[in-house]
Steps between C-alpha positions, in 0.01 A plus 500: 500500500124562480354835404531780754160611630596737783780753540544698822758779488620710793186443708503707818209533744474748787261461793409823674363549850443801724849454640725380220540378144650154451633364171357148520623392155826642367576513129437133412519357148403154372314319220256209476452250219216277380452177699775572752475506879684794651521500881557808714632412846588709801380572850199717590554862402744419219261634235375173346127561525528872417672404174212265412232752599672758278437275199133469593470872581362406842732703724360683801437873466811583705722316248634695203690356203798712390460679165815337359355150544384293201280189483450363148256212441432305178127415499310215333478704179883527495476872575764657725335715765647735759302407811599815685367724222190306395145621553297373796273303266801322345639403839160367610478288185846355569459448875356152568487429127857516367683542832335317790601469863461240774522678834669364812195458723198351319270547800536878483523509120166322448175679579346320801150614398512349149506136396820378338316437174358852491845651550641298210210561261527873571855506362409285200203718407698822544794403277352243259150640465326163544143451619452384859407150382817464292712666769366255758584206275854633448537564876412140583747379234769721657424366849539151356825600330654624825388175665242638741285209623133499398526817285124520441443515878801725570354752253232582762733491806633803685875541571467410870366157399827406327843401630805722452620295204157504336469878544839540334378284210197729461740796479702316234181423303409871507853598395520262200138545386601732215827317412733786602844547346650568845386345825631671814501265801566695820593251775229256378615213722590684823359321808367210289613156610769335291269250325248768397790728406641232270158450337457876440846535344446197274164645396663834410768324296240296308289809431810689390587226249140492371455877455867601443477755781794676654493480880643769728536309826549705818608313811733485798508118489824397333404130498206582274717711268757223458251260344268746325683794343713539185665827601527674837515866596627567852381830650642673806380837632327586174789409270583201281824362642516186285320359193592159357367159393373302797791251500753783506323661797498180707841364402707812432336792681703817461350764728546476880124549551413207271751281682352616830145406396618152403689448826206607720286205391476206743685203350346174618811302403749708699357589838622809685396651830469857371425597141721766342305826483511742209745722686724202588509377141558840340785572744650150447455438871504130588337385824752291694418154639167512321475160329303228678652156451300177501670409828391827662141448380501144637631617839224761518231242414632266772495787751144598404382140537581523872302823548146493640209492259344846482215422258338171409236468229277199562283387208416865427198567278368839392199482268283772351139447385447527123140397453202485738156348454159658562529429875840676518683170545838481329500266201860547381817627666822655375773316690766772530697295756428130499669291768835670562754361750842649580701661780700818549789488746606801709751712309455340159365636174245283322414591142157440346514493120238431235285664235223751570196345666687202647426606860825669609348830610200323655737316736659833595158652569395195703808540721410860589130410524392713207312201362315217676630145515248251360663188641824403671711722721800731533710455813715785629742392772296176516171677569213536252453858381125424501505463879679822594345720767459870426829590670683210331364607162619857552850380586491263200408786268797696635740213445378399154504767229436496125666714232270516201595499132377847417651774719288758316171368639652386832561856617234759580554786249367751754739401777865601518735205506617591849144471631442184293791330677409644840132398486548124572729594790214704649250216450724249677636738763862468396741766629397811690334773295800734530737228372294381203617760249864420579421130456338568160799705383731220613295251296505727193878514522510123546327450163713756317284813536554797733336735750411752228254245356289488819249769393480400135210315338500172302466668158837668556686166498599246236369143503815366663492769768135428577581132545774600746241708688272194522792297637572773759133492604522123553817546707331761721323229699818304581347205312668162467327362189458678166292388204636654179222468243654570157684785671756549221319371190417840349830670591788581265781247515730754669241598764410133541861424591498776764176375660615136501829604660306697761283198584813282530678745732186539715477122527853491639446794736156414638494120449187534289307206363365559148231353279600631158227479236601549138457376143866576421700184562835679470406744776348238726796265456735785593335581833340171619624204701207276401259523208139390474373475142124553476261402223120523512483538877739215583870479580639274229863514615681606818876491557803718563541765231820346353344158440177649365692696239764248400308178551125565464275197538161634395409570136353839588821603681697395192269714286558806721877458483502439123278805443753718684755419233 
């Protein structure tokens, strides 16, 4: 085995608040070796990121590392250092230089007021002591190495001018600029589409081989781990419950929690109505009559074919101006949606899948009239949404709701969740005032929360709970059509299973029609009756979800499926 470069012994971390002290990481021990990829998996709150931040000495003030903990690091000079007992100057010389970190959200990790090139040259000058001219030259070479298009131009761009994948590449360039011995990647591909995700992971592997870095890879996405890691640590409630080579974890998992994580994933090859949740799997509870046979799927498709058409998209175009001339006339357009045609039947779930920027979300926004249609039309119950009267539009907005990807920014942080759910009821005059609170509590219970949550605020809930609140808010209007825009993409696999099961049970209870937008083909295959595959603003393939997955006709669809592994 390669040389050991990191040894963590009995690491424990406490987080203190005004009310309590929580042991977030409990007595964990592991090692890392040169050139290996060690993955840490587990759901939110398991202690993954706190472990990584302990190495970087970037913990919040409320977090305290126990005195019995040890973190030993072998630096580039082959010196063994105790990171928990080193001087501040030593830690600062190591951080970003010998141990670097790629954070989960590049948009919040990059300074919006500084160009990407400036942020990279700053790191190079700090740790390597180069002049600005030489640092700029090295920065452009790094941008080229991480395959950022037009690196000389990107050097002068700000973060908001780049796509999610490009921003993540800038973060990688910053992280590898000093050729670190350990690269910590904290959820680096979360919420990226599967094609960009595959590119980022391949890039990391190539850079690892070139610089002989060790990679500490933190994720909740087990599909990524399977194809990327050498060894896997499984964390649960702050403890390591299993640590083994990746093949052992996936083929011979020992701990009930590891088995549960593996079972919660949607399996595109074996379709079930309800996914096993973490609690089901850990308690060995099997859901009866859960498998969906090909015959059952075919019967449902035949039944749906006889239903009335709820939505019809007729040569839909949504274009945005890119460049205007001196007279303010548009010279070039960005064709986000470019001639889309398909239908959605009452009661069915249609999935929209494709990489970032292909036009999926733009279609969702066009349906709820959050963006203007350039050309073509959308028919709702055979009437153009462009021709609705004021009263018809108000009723349409009640019937058609959207659940956005990010529940954090979808909820007002200054409004209690009870009032957030009640507000649309007040706007649309649903229920009498005295009955609205009872209705809200009923909805909270429907989505797995309770009456005690009514007065709490968004920051007091986990990501999965906030997404449930957003679903309850959509249900408050007695809607019939829900657009789920990447509603589960950033959730842990266990929470994702709970939310998908909730959406399935609500579909049965309320006869909902769904447009489910996602870049995760496994998820979208699990929940959808029909799939529309989008690429560059066009639908390149449309069919029932079974045939799309097992008999794809378009090359791009084949690429998506092959990339899933």
